[in-house]
Each structure stands twice: as structure tokens, then as C-alpha cells.
TISE-476396 format. One record per residue: residue in one letter; x, y, z of N, C-alpha, C, CB in turn. Coordinates in steps of 0.2 Angstrom, whole numbers, plus 5000, padded with zeros to 4 digits. Each point is the difference from the previous one (the first is absolute). Glycine has a CB too. Example, Ala and Ser with C-alpha at 12.3 -4.5 7.8 and 13.67 -1.06 7.14 Angstrom:
<nodes>
a506649725039499650065000500450065000499149945006s500750114990500450065001499650055003500649974990
</nodes>
This chain:
<nodes>
x483851124829500049954996499949965002500450034995x498949925003499949945003500049954998499550055005x500949894997499949964998499749945000500650074999x498949894998499849955004500049924995499250115007x500449844995500349954996499249994994500949935012x499250044986499249994996499549985004500549954990x499550015015499749985003499750075004500449884999x500050185005499850055001500249995009499050024988x501649925013500350005007500250075002500349894999x499550115009500050065002500650005006498650034997x501849915003500449965003500750054997499349875000x500750094994500550024996500050074998500149894997x499550145005500250085000500350025007499050044991x500949945016500150025005500649985002498950015001x501649914995500550005001500550034996499549915005x500250084989500350074996500250065002499549964994x500250075010500050075002500350015007499050014993x501049925010500250015005501049955001498450025002x501849964990500650015000500350054997499949915001x499650124994500150064997500550085007498649944991x500750075014500450045006500449975001499450035004x500849894996500649995006500650034995499449865010x500450124986500750014993500250095002499549904988x499950125012500150104999500350025009498550054990x501449925014500249995008500849995000498949945004x501250034993500749974999500550054996499549885000x500250134996500250054995500350085002499249934993x500250085013499850065002500450025008498849964992x501549965009500450015005500849994998499049965008x501150014987500750004998500350094996499749834998x499750205001500250064996500150055008499449984984x500350015020500150035007500749985003498850005001x501249954997500849975004500850044994499249845005x500450134990500550044995500050105000499849884993x499750155009500150065001500150015009499250034987x501049935017500450025005500850064998499349875006x500650144998500850044999500549985001499750075003x500749914994500649965003500750055001499449884992x500350155014500650035006500349965004499650095000x501149914998500449975007500450045004500149904994x499650165006500450055004500150005008499650054991x501049965012499949965008499550065003501449925004x498550134995499550065002499349975000500750104994x499149855001499249995001500249955007499350014985x501249945017499849955003500550025006499549914990x500450155012500550005007499650025005501050054996x499249885009499550015007500550035005499049894999x500650165003500050045005500449975007498850044994x500949935009499949965006500949965000498349974997x501750004996500549964999500650045000499449934993x500650105005500750054998500150055006499949994986x499650025019500350025007500149955004499650095000x500249845000500349935004500949994997498449925000x501750084994500449974997500750065004499049934987x500750165012500250045000500550015008499050024991x500549965013500149985009500549955000498650015004x501249934991500449965003500749994997498949945002x501350104992500750034999500350045004499750004990x500050045013500050045004500349985008499150054992x500849905009500049995008500749955000498549995004x501550045000500950015003500149955007500250144997x500049815003500049965007500450035005499849904994x500050095012500450035007500649985001499150015005x501550034993500549955003500249985008500350064991x500049885011499949975005500750015005498949934994x501250055010500650025003500349944999499850085009x500849924994500549944999499649955006501350074996x498749965009499849955006499349995000501050055008x498549954987499449995002499649955001500350074996x500249875006499849915000500150015007500549934988x500050115014500049985008499550025003500950015001x499049935004499549995006499449964996500350135008x499649864984499549974997500249945001499650094992x501049895003500349925000500450005005500049984988x500049955014500349985005500749974999498949985004x501550014999500749984999499949914999500650115007x499549874988500249905000500949995006499449984981x500249965022500749985004499649924999500550135010x500049844989499949934998499849965006500950004992x498849945008499749955006500449975003499249974994x500850015012500549975003500049924998499950095009x500649874990500249954997499749955004501050044995x498649895003499749965003500349965003499450024993x500549955016500349955003499949944994499850065015x500649884987499849945000499949965006500550024991x499049945005499449955006500549955004498849994990x501250015017500649975004499649945001500850105007x499649854993499649935005499950005005500449944995x499350025010500049985006500649975002498849994999x501550035006500549965004500049944999499950055007x499549924998499849925000499649984995500150005011x500050004983499749974996499749964999500450044998x500249925005499749925003499649985002500649995003x499450045004499449985007499450014996500750045012x499150044983499550045000499649934996500550155000x499949824994499949954994499749945005501050054991x499349935014499849955004499350005003501049995001x498950075003499550025002499650004998500350045005x499649984986499550014996499749934997500550124998x499949835005499949944997499749955002500750034997x499449995010499649965006499450045001501049945007x498950114992499250005002499649984996500150095006x499349904996499449984997499750034993499949975011x500150034985499350054996499450005001500550004992x499350055008499350005001499649974994500150095007x499449894991499550004995499250035002500849884996x499250124995499450044999499249975004500750034988x499449885011499549985001499850005008500249954989x500250065016500050045007499550045000501150005002x499350054993499750065003499050004995501650085002x498449864994499350024997499649965002500450044990x499849925017499449975002500050045005500049894996x500650165010499750035004499450054998501149975006x499150074987499450054998499349984999500950064995x499149885003499449994997499449995006500749944989x498850075010499649995004499949935004499650084994x499949915011499949925003499749964997500050035009x499550024988499549934997500349984992498950045007x501549994990500449984995500649975001499450084995x500849905010500749985001500049924998500150095010x499249894991500049914999499649984994500149985014x499650084985499349984995500450004992498750085008x501849944990500350004992499450054996500549855000x499850144995499550024993499350015003500749934991x499150025009499050005004499850065002500049905005x500350095001499950075005500150055000500149945004x500550074990500150064999499450054996501349965001x498449994994499650024994499350025005500649914989x499450045016499450015003500050075005499949874998x500750145006499950065002500050074994500649935010x499550064984499950044995499450014998500949964997x498749995003499350004999499650015004500249944994x500050095011499450005006500050085000500149875008x499150134996499950084999500450045005498849984997x501350065000500250055006499650045004500850014993x499049985014499650065004500550055003499149925003x500750144996500250055003499650015004500650044993x499549975014499650035006500050054999500149955008x499450124992499950055000499750025009499950004984x500350045017499750035006499850065001500549945003
</nodes>
């Protein structure tokens, strides 16, 4: 049966044929699903490997261990010795007076000793000039 419009459009005919074939395919798929055997027997779904695995697990018996099996593996616990209290020096007053009398060291004296001779008196400008100067590596 061919359905066409009054104008004779073949596009309408193709889309209708496509729709009909889609409906027929779905109907055929539904009948296949309904015609599938409804068997819920355990024999049909049995897994031999799984059954063997479960059988082996159920039949496994852990070996019995001796009551003194831990000897040599576990160390005995002994409490650590108690810590000693700190002891103050006997002549604390003399040590404190010696500390007060000592002259502290300043970081400025260390910085001047560590600075190069050309930077010691020039300040920031001299430092920047040294940084901007070209470095000449003499290769032999």
C-alpha cells in the first residue's frame, strides 16, 4: 500500500515507511522478550568454578598453632627508667655574674669583617656598581 499526498510527495512516503518499519522492529523485539523461556532453575545458572572455589573455602581448616608459638617473635615489655630531675649548678650566682660581665658580640662588627674592601665605605651606590659590573672569567 503506497500512501502519497495529492502533490505526490515521495518524502512523506519515505518517512511513513521508516516509521512503520521502526514500529515493526519494536514489536518483533517485544515478542522475542516475551517468548524467552522463564526458567529460574539453579541448574541453568550454575557456575562450576565458583562452586569449586566455595567448596574449597568451606573445607579449609586452619592449622592449629602451639601455645608457645609466640616465643622468640614477641619481645617482653620492660618499663623504661624514670627520668632524672635537672640539677642546678652549685655556684649559680658566680656563673650569672660572669655572664653579666661578659661583653656581647654585635652583628655589625661581623658584617664589616665579612664585607669586601671596596664595599665597606661606599654604601649602597658602591654595592650597586659592583653588581652591575661585568664579570670577566679568565679561562686558560
